[in-house]
C-alpha positions as CSV (number, residue, x, y, z in Angstrom):
1,X,0.6,19.7,-6.4
2,X,0.8,18.6,-2.8
3,X,2.3,21.0,-0.3
4,X,5.3,19.9,1.7
5,X,3.4,19.2,5.0
6,X,0.8,17.0,3.2
7,X,3.6,15.0,1.6
8,X,5.5,14.5,4.9
9,X,2.4,13.5,6.8
10,X,1.0,11.1,4.1
11,X,3.1,8.2,5.3
12,X,2.1,8.6,9.0
13,X,-1.4,7.1,8.4
14,X,0.2,3.7,7.6
15,X,2.7,1.5,9.4
16,X,4.3,-1.9,9.0
17,X,1.8,-4.7,9.4
18,X,-1.3,-2.6,8.2
19,X,-3.7,-4.3,5.8
20,X,-4.7,-2.1,2.9
21,X,-6.3,-2.3,-0.6
22,X,-5.4,-0.7,-3.9
23,X,-7.6,2.2,-4.9
24,X,-9.8,1.1,-7.8
25,X,-8.2,3.6,-10.2
26,X,-4.7,2.0,-9.6
27,X,-5.9,-1.6,-9.5
28,X,-5.1,-4.2,-12.2
29,X,-8.3,-6.0,-11.7
30,X,-11.7,-5.6,-10.0
31,X,-10.5,-7.4,-6.9
32,X,-6.8,-7.2,-6.3
33,X,-7.3,-8.4,-2.7
34,X,-5.7,-7.2,0.4
35,X,-2.1,-6.3,0.9
36,X,0.1,-6.1,4.0
37,X,2.7,-3.4,4.4
38,X,6.0,-5.2,5.1
39,X,7.9,-2.0,6.1
40,X,7.1,1.5,7.2
41,X,6.5,4.0,4.4
42,X,9.5,6.0,3.2
43,X,9.5,8.8,0.8
44,X,5.9,8.3,-0.4
45,X,6.4,4.7,-1.2
46,X,6.1,1.4,0.6
47,X,6.7,-2.4,0.0
48,X,3.5,-4.5,0.1
49,X,2.7,-8.2,-0.4
50,X,-0.6,-9.9,-1.2
51,X,-2.2,-11.4,1.9
52,X,-4.0,-14.3,0.2
53,X,-1.9,-15.0,-2.9
54,X,-1.8,-18.7,-2.4
55,X,1.9,-18.7,-3.2
56,X,4.5,-20.0,-0.7
57,X,6.6,-16.9,-1.3
58,X,4.2,-14.1,-2.3
59,X,5.6,-11.4,-4.6
60,X,6.6,-8.0,-3.1
61,X,5.7,-4.8,-4.8
62,X,6.8,-1.2,-4.2
63,X,3.8,1.1,-4.5
64,X,3.0,4.8,-4.0
65,X,1.1,5.6,-0.8
66,X,-1.4,7.6,-2.8
67,X,-2.5,4.2,-4.5
68,X,-3.5,2.7,-1.2
69,X,-6.6,2.9,1.0
70,X,-7.3,1.3,4.4
71,X,-9.1,-2.0,4.3
72,X,-12.8,-1.5,4.9
C-alpha cells in the first residue's frame, strides 16, 4: 500500500496539457494512442481525451494516475 507522501506527490508529475500513454497493463488494445490531460490531477485521478481520435468531439475519460506513463 502506498504511503501518504507517495500518494500526495503522485499527481505532481503531471499537469493539464501533458501528453501521456496508458501503461500496457491498463490498456484496452495494443495501441491506445496518446492522451491529453484536460485538467490537473485531483485525488489520484484525472480527465483525459484521445489526441488523434478522429472524432469532432473526442470522448473524455476519468482514469487513475497510476494507469498513465509519460509519452516516450
